[in-house]
C-alpha positions as CSV (number, residue, x, y, z in Angstrom):
1,X,0.0,0.0,0.0
2,X,3.1,2.2,-0.3
3,X,4.4,4.0,-3.2
4,X,7.5,6.2,-3.8
5,X,9.9,7.1,-0.9
6,X,10.2,10.4,0.9
7,X,11.9,11.9,3.9
8,X,9.6,10.9,6.8
9,X,11.1,10.1,10.2
10,X,10.2,8.0,13.2
11,X,7.3,6.1,11.7
12,X,6.1,3.8,14.4
13,X,9.3,4.8,16.3
14,X,7.7,4.2,19.7
15,X,7.3,0.6,18.9
16,X,10.6,-0.2,17.1
17,X,13.0,2.4,18.6
18,X,14.1,4.0,15.3
19,X,16.2,7.2,15.3
20,X,15.9,7.6,11.5
21,X,13.7,5.7,9.1
22,X,13.2,5.5,5.4
23,X,9.6,5.9,4.4
24,X,7.4,5.9,1.4
25,X,4.5,7.7,-0.4
26,X,1.3,5.9,0.3
27,X,-1.0,4.6,-2.4
28,X,-4.5,3.4,-1.9
29,X,-4.1,0.6,-4.4
30,X,-0.7,-1.0,-4.1
31,X,1.1,-3.0,-1.4
32,X,4.8,-2.5,-1.1
33,X,7.5,-3.2,1.5
34,X,8.6,-0.9,4.2
35,X,12.2,-1.0,5.3
36,X,13.3,0.5,8.7
37,X,16.7,1.0,10.1
38,X,16.9,0.5,13.9
39,X,19.1,2.5,16.2
40,X,19.5,1.2,19.8
41,X,21.6,3.3,22.3
42,X,25.1,3.8,20.9
43,X,25.1,0.6,18.8
44,X,23.6,0.9,15.4
45,X,22.2,-2.4,14.2
46,X,20.4,-2.3,10.9
47,X,17.4,-4.6,10.8
48,X,15.0,-4.7,7.9
49,X,11.4,-5.2,8.9
50,X,9.2,-6.2,6.0
51,X,5.6,-5.2,6.6
52,X,2.8,-5.4,4.0
53,X,0.1,-2.8,3.9
54,X,-2.4,-5.3,5.1
55,X,-0.3,-6.1,8.2
56,X,0.2,-2.4,8.9
57,X,-3.6,-1.9,8.9
58,X,-4.0,-4.8,11.4
59,X,-1.6,-3.4,14.0
60,X,-3.5,-2.3,17.1
61,X,-3.9,1.4,17.3
62,X,-2.3,1.5,20.6
63,X,0.9,0.0,19.1
64,X,1.4,2.9,16.7
65,X,3.2,6.1,17.2
66,X,0.6,8.4,18.7
67,X,1.9,11.3,16.7
68,X,1.2,9.6,13.4
69,X,-2.0,7.7,14.3
70,X,-5.3,9.4,15.3
71,X,-6.3,8.3,18.7
72,X,-8.9,5.6,19.2
73,X,-12.1,6.1,21.1
74,X,-11.8,6.3,24.9
75,X,-12.7,2.7,25.3
76,X,-9.7,1.2,23.5
77,X,-6.4,0.1,25.1
78,X,-3.5,2.5,24.5
79,X,0.0,1.4,25.4
80,X,1.7,4.4,23.8
81,X,3.2,7.2,25.8
82,X,0.8,9.8,27.2
83,X,0.5,13.0,25.3
84,X,2.3,15.1,27.9
85,X,5.2,12.6,27.9
86,X,5.9,13.0,24.2
87,X,8.8,15.4,23.6
88,X,8.1,18.2,21.2
89,X,11.1,19.3,19.3
90,X,9.5,22.0,17.1
91,X,6.3,24.0,17.0
92,X,4.2,20.8,16.8
93,X,4.9,17.1,16.4
94,X,1.4,16.5,15.1
95,X,1.2,15.4,11.5
96,X,-1.4,17.4,9.6
97,X,-3.4,15.4,7.1
98,X,-4.9,17.4,4.2
99,X,-7.7,16.0,2.0
100,X,-6.6,17.4,-1.4
101,X,-3.2,18.2,-2.9
102,X,-3.9,21.1,-5.2
103,X,-2.5,24.6,-5.1
104,X,-3.9,25.3,-1.6
105,X,-2.3,22.1,-0.3
106,X,0.9,23.1,-1.9
107,X,1.0,26.5,-0.2
108,X,0.0,24.9,3.1
109,X,3.1,22.7,2.7
110,X,5.2,25.8,2.0
111,X,4.0,27.4,5.2
112,X,4.5,24.2,7.1
113,X,8.1,23.9,6.1
114,X,8.9,27.3,7.8
115,X,7.5,25.9,11.1
116,X,8.8,22.3,10.6
117,X,5.2,21.0,10.7
118,X,4.7,17.8,8.7
119,X,1.9,17.8,6.2
120,X,0.6,14.7,4.5
121,X,-1.8,15.0,1.5
122,X,-4.4,12.7,0.0
123,X,-4.9,13.3,-3.7
124,X,-5.6,11.0,-6.7
125,X,-2.9,12.6,-8.9
126,X,0.6,11.3,-8.4
127,X,2.1,14.6,-9.5
128,X,-0.5,16.9,-7.8
129,X,0.9,20.4,-6.9
130,X,1.4,19.5,-3.3
131,X,3.1,16.2,-3.9
132,X,6.7,17.4,-4.3
133,X,6.5,19.6,-1.2
134,X,4.5,17.4,1.2
135,X,6.0,15.3,4.0
136,X,4.1,12.4,2.4
137,X,1.5,11.9,-0.3
138,X,-1.1,9.1,-0.3
139,X,-2.3,8.6,-3.8
140,X,-6.1,8.1,-3.6
141,X,-9.5,9.8,-3.9
142,X,-10.3,12.1,-1.0
143,X,-14.0,11.4,-1.5
144,X,-13.6,7.7,-1.1
145,X,-14.6,6.5,2.3
146,X,-12.1,3.6,2.7
147,X,-9.2,5.6,1.4
148,X,-9.9,8.5,3.7
149,X,-10.2,6.2,6.7
150,X,-6.8,4.6,5.8
151,X,-5.3,8.0,5.4
152,X,-6.6,9.2,8.8
153,X,-4.7,6.5,10.6
154,X,-1.4,8.2,9.7
155,X,-2.4,11.7,10.8
156,X,-2.7,13.6,14.0
157,X,-5.3,16.0,12.7
158,X,-7.4,15.9,9.5
159,X,-8.2,19.1,7.5
160,X,-9.2,20.0,4.0
161,X,-8.1,22.1,1.1
162,X,-11.3,21.4,-0.8
163,X,-14.8,21.0,0.8
164,X,-16.1,18.4,-1.7
165,X,-15.2,15.4,0.4
166,X,-17.2,12.7,2.0
167,X,-18.7,14.4,5.0
168,X,-20.3,11.1,6.2
169,X,-16.9,9.5,6.5
170,X,-15.6,12.5,8.5
171,X,-18.5,12.2,10.9
172,X,-17.7,8.5,11.3
173,X,-14.1,9.2,11.9
174,X,-15.0,11.8,14.5
175,X,-17.1,9.2,16.3
176,X,-14.0,7.0,16.4
177,X,-12.0,9.8,18.0
178,X,-10.3,11.2,14.9
179,X,-9.5,14.9,15.2
180,X,-11.1,16.7,12.2
181,X,-10.7,20.5,11.8
182,X,-13.0,22.1,10.9
183,X,-15.7,19.7,12.1
184,X,-17.6,17.4,9.8
185,X,-20.8,19.2,10.5
186,X,-19.2,22.4,9.0
187,X,-18.1,20.5,5.9
188,X,-21.6,19.1,5.5
189,X,-23.2,22.5,5.7
190,X,-20.7,24.3,3.4
191,X,-20.5,21.7,0.6
192,X,-24.2,22.0,-0.1
193,X,-24.8,25.7,-1.0
194,X,-28.5,25.5,-0.5
195,X,-28.0,24.0,3.0
196,X,-25.4,26.7,3.6
197,X,-27.9,29.4,2.8
198,X,-30.6,27.8,5.1
199,X,-28.0,27.5,7.9
200,X,-26.9,31.1,7.7
201,X,-30.5,32.4,7.3
202,X,-31.4,30.6,10.6
203,X,-28.5,32.4,12.3
204,X,-29.6,35.8,11.2
205,X,-26.9,36.4,8.6
206,X,-28.0,38.9,5.9
207,X,-28.3,37.0,2.5
208,X,-29.8,37.5,-0.9
209,X,-33.3,35.9,-1.0
210,X,-33.2,32.3,-2.2
211,X,-35.4,29.3,-2.8
212,X,-35.1,25.7,-4.0
213,X,-36.4,24.8,-7.4
214,X,-37.5,21.3,-8.4
215,X,-39.1,21.8,-11.8
216,X,-39.6,24.5,-14.5
217,X,-42.8,25.7,-12.9
218,X,-41.1,26.4,-9.6
219,X,-38.3,28.1,-11.5
220,X,-40.8,30.4,-13.2
221,X,-42.4,31.2,-9.9
222,X,-39.0,32.2,-8.6
223,X,-38.6,34.5,-11.6
224,X,-42.0,36.1,-10.9
225,X,-41.1,36.5,-7.3
226,X,-37.5,37.8,-7.6
227,X,-37.5,39.2,-11.1
228,X,-34.7,39.0,-13.7
229,X,-31.8,38.6,-14.0
230,X,-32.1,35.5,-11.9
231,X,-29.1,33.7,-10.4
232,X,-29.4,29.9,-10.7
233,X,-26.9,27.7,-8.8
234,X,-26.1,24.0,-8.3
235,X,-26.3,22.9,-4.7
236,X,-23.1,20.9,-4.9
237,X,-19.7,20.9,-6.7
238,X,-20.0,24.5,-7.7
239,X,-16.8,26.5,-7.6
240,X,-14.4,28.5,-9.9
241,X,-17.2,29.5,-12.2
242,X,-18.8,26.0,-12.4
243,X,-22.3,25.5,-11.2
244,X,-23.5,29.1,-11.6
245,X,-25.6,30.6,-14.4
246,X,-27.7,33.7,-14.9
247,X,-31.1,33.6,-16.6
248,X,-31.8,37.1,-18.0
249,X,-35.5,36.3,-18.8
250,X,-38.1,33.6,-18.4
251,X,-37.3,32.3,-21.9
252,X,-33.7,31.5,-20.9
253,X,-34.7,29.4,-17.9
254,X,-34.8,26.1,-19.7
255,X,-31.5,26.5,-21.5
256,X,-29.7,27.7,-18.3
257,X,-31.1,24.8,-16.2
258,X,-30.0,22.3,-18.9
259,X,-26.4,23.8,-18.8
260,X,-26.4,23.2,-15.1
261,X,-27.3,19.5,-15.4
262,X,-31.1,19.7,-14.9
263,X,-33.2,19.5,-11.8
264,X,-31.9,16.1,-10.9
265,X,-28.5,17.7,-10.3
266,X,-30.0,19.8,-7.4
267,X,-30.7,23.4,-8.1
268,X,-31.8,26.6,-6.2
269,X,-32.1,30.2,-7.2
270,X,-31.0,33.5,-5.6
271,X,-32.5,36.9,-6.1
272,X,-30.0,39.0,-8.1
273,X,-27.9,41.1,-5.7
274,X,-27.4,44.6,-7.2
275,X,-23.8,44.8,-5.8
276,X,-21.3,47.6,-6.5
277,X,-18.4,45.6,-5.1
278,X,-17.6,42.0,-4.1
279,X,-15.7,41.9,-0.8
280,X,-14.1,39.1,1.2
281,X,-12.9,38.5,4.7
282,X,-10.5,35.8,5.8
283,X,-11.5,34.7,9.3
284,X,-9.3,32.5,11.5
285,X,-10.7,30.5,14.4
286,X,-8.6,28.8,17.0
287,X,-9.3,25.6,18.9
288,X,-10.1,27.9,21.9
289,X,-12.8,29.6,19.7
290,X,-10.7,32.8,19.5
291,X,-11.4,34.6,16.2
292,X,-9.2,37.0,14.2
293,X,-10.1,38.7,11.0
294,X,-7.8,39.8,8.1
295,X,-8.4,43.2,6.5
296,X,-11.4,43.4,4.1
297,X,-10.4,42.9,0.5
298,X,-12.2,43.5,-2.8
299,X,-12.4,40.7,-5.3
300,X,-12.9,41.1,-9.0
301,X,-14.2,38.2,-11.0
302,X,-13.7,37.2,-14.6
303,X,-16.3,34.8,-16.0
304,X,-17.3,33.9,-12.4
305,X,-13.6,33.1,-11.5
306,X,-11.7,35.2,-9.0
307,X,-9.3,37.3,-11.2
308,X,-7.9,40.1,-9.0
309,X,-7.9,40.8,-5.3
310,X,-7.2,44.2,-3.9
311,X,-6.1,44.6,-0.3
312,X,-7.3,46.5,1.5
313,X,-10.6,47.2,-0.1
314,X,-11.3,50.8,-0.9
315,X,-14.4,51.2,1.2
316,X,-15.2,53.3,4.3
317,X,-14.4,52.2,7.8
318,X,-18.2,51.7,8.4
319,X,-18.4,49.2,5.5
320,X,-15.2,47.5,6.7
321,X,-16.8,47.1,10.2
322,X,-20.0,45.8,8.8
323,X,-18.3,43.3,6.5
324,X,-16.1,42.1,9.4
325,X,-19.1,41.7,11.7
326,X,-21.0,39.7,9.2
327,X,-18.0,37.4,8.5
328,X,-17.4,36.9,12.2
329,X,-21.0,36.0,12.9
330,X,-21.1,33.6,10.0
331,X,-17.9,31.7,11.1
332,X,-19.1,31.7,14.8
333,X,-22.1,29.7,13.7
334,X,-19.9,26.9,12.4
335,X,-17.8,24.3,14.3
336,X,-14.1,23.7,14.3
337,X,-10.8,25.4,13.9
338,X,-9.1,26.7,10.8
339,X,-9.2,29.5,8.3
340,X,-12.6,30.4,6.7
341,X,-13.1,32.7,3.7
342,X,-16.3,34.7,3.7
343,X,-17.4,36.2,0.4
344,X,-19.7,39.2,0.5
345,X,-21.7,41.6,-1.6
346,X,-21.7,45.4,-1.0
347,X,-25.0,46.6,-2.5
348,X,-26.0,49.9,-4.0
349,X,-27.8,50.9,-0.8
350,X,-24.8,50.1,1.4
351,X,-25.9,46.7,2.7
352,X,-23.5,43.8,3.3
353,X,-24.9,40.4,2.1
354,X,-23.2,37.1,2.5
355,X,-22.5,35.2,-0.7
356,X,-20.9,32.0,0.5
357,X,-18.2,30.6,2.9
358,X,-15.3,28.3,2.2
359,X,-14.0,26.3,5.3
360,X,-10.4,26.5,4.2
361,X,-7.7,28.9,2.8
362,X,-9.0,30.7,-0.2
363,X,-8.0,32.6,-3.3
364,X,-9.0,35.9,-1.7
365,X,-6.3,35.3,0.9
366,X,-3.3,34.5,-1.3
367,X,-2.0,38.0,-1.0
368,X,-1.4,37.4,2.7
369,X,1.7,35.5,2.0
370,X,3.5,38.7,1.0
371,X,1.3,41.4,2.6
372,X,0.4,40.2,6.1
373,X,2.5,39.3,9.1
374,X,0.8,35.8,9.2
375,X,-0.3,34.3,5.9
376,X,-3.6,32.5,5.7
377,X,-1.8,29.2,5.2
378,X,0.4,29.6,8.3
379,X,-2.7,30.7,10.2
380,X,-4.7,27.6,9.1
381,X,-1.9,25.3,10.4
382,X,-1.6,27.2,13.6
383,X,-5.4,26.9,14.2
384,X,-5.7,23.2,13.4
385,X,-2.8,22.0,15.5
386,X,-3.7,24.3,18.4
387,X,-1.0,27.0,18.3
388,X,-1.8,30.6,19.1
389,X,-3.2,32.5,16.2
390,X,-0.9,35.0,14.5
391,X,-1.2,38.7,13.6
392,X,-3.4,39.0,10.6
393,X,-2.7,42.7,9.9
394,X,-1.0,44.0,6.8
395,X,2.7,44.8,6.9
396,X,2.6,46.7,3.6
397,X,0.2,49.5,2.7
398,X,-1.3,47.9,-0.3
399,X,-1.3,44.6,-2.3
400,X,-2.9,43.2,-5.4
401,X,-3.2,39.5,-6.2
402,X,-3.5,38.6,-9.9
403,X,-4.6,35.1,-10.8
404,X,-2.6,33.4,-13.6
405,X,-5.5,31.7,-15.5
406,X,-4.9,29.6,-18.5
407,X,-5.3,31.7,-21.7
408,X,-5.0,28.8,-24.1
409,X,-4.7,25.0,-24.2
410,X,-1.4,23.1,-23.9
411,X,2.0,24.5,-24.9
412,X,0.5,27.7,-26.3
413,X,-1.0,28.4,-22.9
414,X,2.2,27.7,-21.1
415,X,4.1,30.0,-23.5
416,X,1.6,32.9,-22.8
417,X,1.9,32.3,-19.0
418,X,5.7,32.3,-19.1
419,X,5.7,35.6,-21.0
420,X,3.7,37.2,-18.3
421,X,5.8,35.7,-15.6
422,X,8.9,37.0,-17.3
423,X,7.5,40.6,-17.1
424,X,6.3,40.0,-13.5
425,X,9.9,39.1,-12.4
426,X,11.0,42.6,-13.4
427,X,8.2,44.4,-11.5
428,X,9.2,46.0,-8.2
429,X,7.3,44.4,-5.3
430,X,6.0,41.4,-7.4
431,X,6.2,37.8,-6.3
432,X,5.3,34.9,-8.6
433,X,3.7,31.7,-7.4
434,X,3.6,28.9,-10.0
435,X,1.5,25.8,-9.0
436,X,3.4,23.3,-11.2
437,X,0.3,21.8,-12.7
438,X,1.3,19.4,-15.5
439,X,-1.7,20.3,-17.8
440,X,-2.7,23.7,-19.1
441,X,-6.3,24.4,-19.8
442,X,-8.2,27.6,-20.5
443,X,-9.4,29.4,-17.3
444,X,-7.5,26.9,-15.1
445,X,-5.7,28.4,-12.1
446,X,-2.0,27.9,-12.9
447,X,-0.5,30.3,-10.5
448,X,-0.8,33.8,-9.1
449,X,1.2,37.0,-8.9
450,X,1.1,39.3,-5.8
451,X,2.4,42.9,-6.1
452,X,2.9,45.0,-2.9
453,X,3.6,48.7,-2.7
454,X,3.0,52.0,-1.0
455,X,-0.6,52.5,-2.4
456,X,-3.2,50.7,-4.3
457,X,-2.8,53.3,-7.1
458,X,0.9,52.5,-7.4
459,X,0.4,48.8,-7.3
460,X,-2.4,49.0,-9.8
461,X,-0.1,51.0,-12.2
462,X,2.5,48.2,-11.8
463,X,-0.1,45.5,-12.6
464,X,-1.4,47.4,-15.6
465,X,2.1,47.9,-17.0
466,X,2.9,44.2,-16.5
467,X,-0.2,43.1,-18.3
468,X,0.5,45.4,-21.3
469,X,3.3,43.7,-23.1
470,X,3.5,46.3,-25.8
471,X,4.0,49.2,-23.3
472,X,5.6,47.2,-20.5
473,X,8.2,49.2,-18.6
474,X,9.6,47.8,-15.4
475,X,10.8,51.3,-14.4
476,X,7.3,52.7,-14.4
477,X,6.6,56.4,-13.5
478,X,7.3,57.3,-9.9
479,X,4.1,57.9,-7.9
480,X,4.3,61.3,-6.1
481,X,4.1,61.1,-2.3
482,X,3.5,64.8,-1.8
483,X,1.0,67.0,-3.6
484,X,1.9,70.7,-3.8
485,X,-1.1,72.8,-4.8
486,X,-1.9,76.5,-5.0
487,X,-4.8,78.7,-5.9
488,X,-3.0,80.6,-8.7
489,X,0.3,80.5,-10.6
490,X,1.1,83.8,-8.9
491,X,1.9,81.7,-5.8
492,X,4.4,79.5,-7.6
493,X,7.5,81.7,-6.8
494,X,6.8,80.9,-3.2
495,X,5.6,77.3,-3.5
496,X,8.5,76.2,-5.7
497,X,10.7,76.1,-2.5
498,X,8.6,73.2,-1.2
499,X,9.3,71.3,-4.3
500,X,13.0,72.1,-4.2
501,X,13.5,70.8,-0.6
502,X,11.5,67.7,-1.4
503,X,13.6,67.0,-4.5
504,X,16.7,67.4,-2.4
505,X,15.4,64.7,-0.1
506,X,14.4,62.5,-3.0
507,X,10.7,62.7,-2.2
508,X,8.6,62.4,-5.4
509,X,6.1,65.3,-5.6
510,X,3.7,67.0,-8.0
511,X,2.9,70.7,-8.4
512,X,-0.6,71.7,-9.4
513,X,-2.8,74.8,-9.6
514,X,-6.1,74.0,-7.9
515,X,-8.4,76.9,-7.0
516,X,-11.0,76.6,-4.2
517,X,-13.0,79.5,-5.8
518,X,-12.4,79.3,-9.5
519,X,-12.2,75.5,-10.0
520,X,-14.1,74.0,-7.0
521,X,-14.9,70.8,-8.9
522,X,-11.2,70.2,-9.6
523,X,-10.4,70.9,-6.0
524,X,-13.0,68.4,-4.8
525,X,-11.7,65.8,-7.2
526,X,-8.1,66.3,-6.3
527,X,-8.6,66.3,-2.6
528,X,-11.0,63.3,-2.5
529,X,-8.8,61.1,-4.8
530,X,-5.3,62.0,-3.5
531,X,-4.9,59.1,-1.1
532,X,-6.1,56.6,-3.8
533,X,-3.3,57.9,-6.1
534,X,-0.6,57.4,-3.5
535,X,-0.3,61.0,-2.2
536,X,0.6,60.9,1.5
537,X,0.9,64.6,2.4
538,X,-0.7,67.7,0.8
539,X,1.0,71.2,0.9
540,X,-1.5,73.9,0.0
541,X,-0.5,77.5,-0.5
542,X,-3.0,80.4,-0.4
543,X,-3.1,84.1,0.0
544,X,-5.8,86.5,1.1
545,X,-8.9,84.5,2.3
546,X,-6.7,81.3,2.1
547,X,-9.6,78.9,1.8
548,X,-7.7,76.2,-0.1
549,X,-5.9,74.5,2.8
550,X,-9.1,74.2,4.9
551,X,-11.3,73.1,2.1
552,X,-8.9,70.4,1.0
553,X,-8.4,69.2,4.6
554,X,-12.2,68.8,4.9
555,X,-12.2,66.4,1.9
556,X,-9.1,64.2,2.5
557,X,-7.9,61.9,5.4
558,X,-4.3,63.0,4.5
559,X,-2.3,65.6,6.6
560,X,-2.5,69.1,5.0
561,X,0.2,71.8,5.6
562,X,-1.0,75.3,4.7
563,X,1.5,77.9,3.5
564,X,0.3,81.5,3.9
565,X,1.4,83.4,0.9
566,X,2.1,87.2,1.2
567,X,-0.4,89.2,-0.8
568,X,-0.4,92.9,-1.7
569,X,-2.5,93.8,1.4
570,X,-1.9,92.9,5.1
571,X,1.4,91.3,4.3
572,X,0.2,87.7,4.5
573,X,-1.0,88.0,8.1
574,X,-4.6,87.6,6.8
575,X,-3.7,84.3,5.1
576,X,-2.0,83.0,8.3
577,X,-4.9,83.9,10.5
578,X,-7.4,82.3,8.1
579,X,-5.4,79.0,8.0
580,X,-5.0,78.7,11.8
581,X,-8.7,79.4,12.4
582,X,-10.0,76.1,10.9
583,X,-13.0,74.7,12.8
584,X,-12.5,71.8,15.2
585,X,-12.2,68.5,13.3
586,X,-10.6,70.0,10.3
587,X,-6.9,70.2,11.2
588,X,-4.4,72.2,9.0
589,X,-0.8,72.6,10.0
590,X,0.9,75.8,9.0
591,X,4.3,77.6,8.7
592,X,5.5,81.1,8.6
593,X,4.4,83.4,5.8
594,X,6.0,82.5,2.5
595,X,8.0,79.7,4.2
596,X,7.3,76.9,1.8
597,X,10.7,75.4,2.6
598,X,9.5,74.6,6.1
599,X,6.3,73.1,4.7
600,X,8.5,70.8,2.5
601,X,10.6,69.8,5.5
602,X,7.5,69.2,7.6
603,X,6.1,66.9,4.9
604,X,9.4,65.0,4.7
605,X,9.4,64.5,8.5
606,X,5.8,63.2,8.4
607,X,6.8,60.7,5.7
608,X,10.0,59.9,7.6
609,X,8.1,58.6,10.6
610,X,7.5,55.4,8.6
611,X,10.5,55.6,6.2
612,X,13.9,54.8,7.8
613,X,15.9,56.0,4.7
614,X,14.1,59.4,4.7
615,X,14.5,59.7,8.4
616,X,18.3,59.1,8.1
617,X,18.5,61.8,5.4
618,X,16.7,64.2,7.6
619,X,19.1,63.5,10.5
620,X,22.0,64.1,8.1
621,X,20.3,67.4,7.0
622,X,20.2,68.5,10.7
623,X,23.9,67.6,11.1
624,X,24.8,69.5,8.0
625,X,23.0,72.6,9.3
626,X,24.7,72.3,12.6
627,X,28.1,72.0,10.9
628,X,27.4,75.0,8.7
629,X,26.6,77.1,11.7
630,X,29.7,75.9,13.6
631,X,32.0,76.7,10.6
632,X,30.5,80.2,10.5
633,X,30.9,80.7,14.2
634,X,34.5,79.6,14.2
635,X,35.2,81.9,11.2
636,X,33.6,84.9,13.1
637,X,35.6,84.1,16.2
638,X,38.8,83.7,14.4
639,X,38.6,86.7,12.0
640,X,36.4,89.2,13.9
641,X,33.2,90.7,12.7
642,X,34.7,93.3,10.4
643,X,36.7,90.8,8.4
644,X,33.7,88.5,8.5
645,X,31.5,91.1,6.9
646,X,34.2,92.4,4.5
647,X,36.1,89.3,3.4
């Protein structure tokens, strides 16, 4: 029952006293021989023990290594060491068994290698994506009851990378004492999308309206009730664009239902959700029922397949809070530990509706490998083995994940993918993940690219450049970090000094004329979009009434520095007083009249709070100023004031 060797250690070591052991890749269909090398005390005697797969399966559970074998029910005899007597040499000695060995299993294995956690996978393909990286690979179907039960004997905890498994078998295993995370009850609910909707509806989770359809008449009634377009879905085996179809009118119902396999396949309908964005939240749940949420992301789909993920989502804090609360409530209604992906709709009227939940790592969380302190894959492993949950917050301001979907069949598809990968490798902040799937098909997920950067705008520009092979330029235009604006070009002789000092510090900036009085629409557009474009500080110069700094500050979450510009009357004091009298809640920093240089320095210091290189340049600037003053002081003292003034 064993196939291909790998680097496992201490298989059944508690019974045979092995220090090192050769092992093998498990197959559900073949019987092979296992060879073990025994090591007793200081004398190494090599003995070969030949055990067929059938004899392995007949060994009493108590005679197996408790780390490798799931524990039997409480009534069975167990002669193995007690749990607290087993030495733990790493983060966890527990072997994690994963049903499925696709790209999610592969990335679980990658995360596990960093923590020295052993992951075994069960997958029918010998060369599945996770095979080359797993601790062991049992070749067999993860929806076959006998195979899953055999696989479970070799694992300390059982989890999934795909929910389309045999839930009844998992329930049976749990009754026998096998540790399944998340629980079989959760898998049973999630794998039937109609049952999933019923479950969440009973728990008060906001959802699009839905109903089961059993024949054409019931489908027509649903159309009359909900209107068109009408979303029709398969209850089971629906993912990555499969099992969903839209009927735009009653006349299309028959053809759409036929495409989905007919009523015998099990169908239901959902009222069309008039969404403006699709959002997602990755929720981690520990064995102690502790819950942590990753930042809300926006997902963009192409032909019903996740195509792009933007993190964080460009939505208000109120929407972020609502989305997170719905996601937490949904996951709290389920059982078991692990990572859950909650897909949501943001509707035109500002509602958050739950679309569906996946009880495993998810495409919407791939960006976390590069963008968050704890990736979703490490988090899932932490949760299922009982380690403390990690920090889910982002360590970079922005990230975009782009799915590498097959553009063509066979070699042509591989060639197109490799061209894109070649450009991605030249993009700053980009990381390529290739899943090593042997067969290329159209719309198949072959890999993904994550790009991180200082703002969504900057990252989006890098992605757009990467996707446009004719205009691709790895050294794309630098995104300005500081916006310098003024009400009239007559202010430019003063405001140019801010640009000069920022250029000296190597801070990208832009200079624009934006009038609060003559071009109010332009001012509104500039101020409200600045942060999306990557601007981090705004310097606004104004004379006279000096409304520009305050108006801009009222429209942007960014810090605004006002520069009072001297006008023909009142010598700029009127501008200064106008700027400093902003109402409570609309802060504007200011500097001396006409002192745009200090405004530039203040902007550089604000940026330097989170930029070590810029902070170092600012420290050097202060030292240079000090040295300049000391040189002048020494010259004055040495030569006297008359020679100093008349060199």
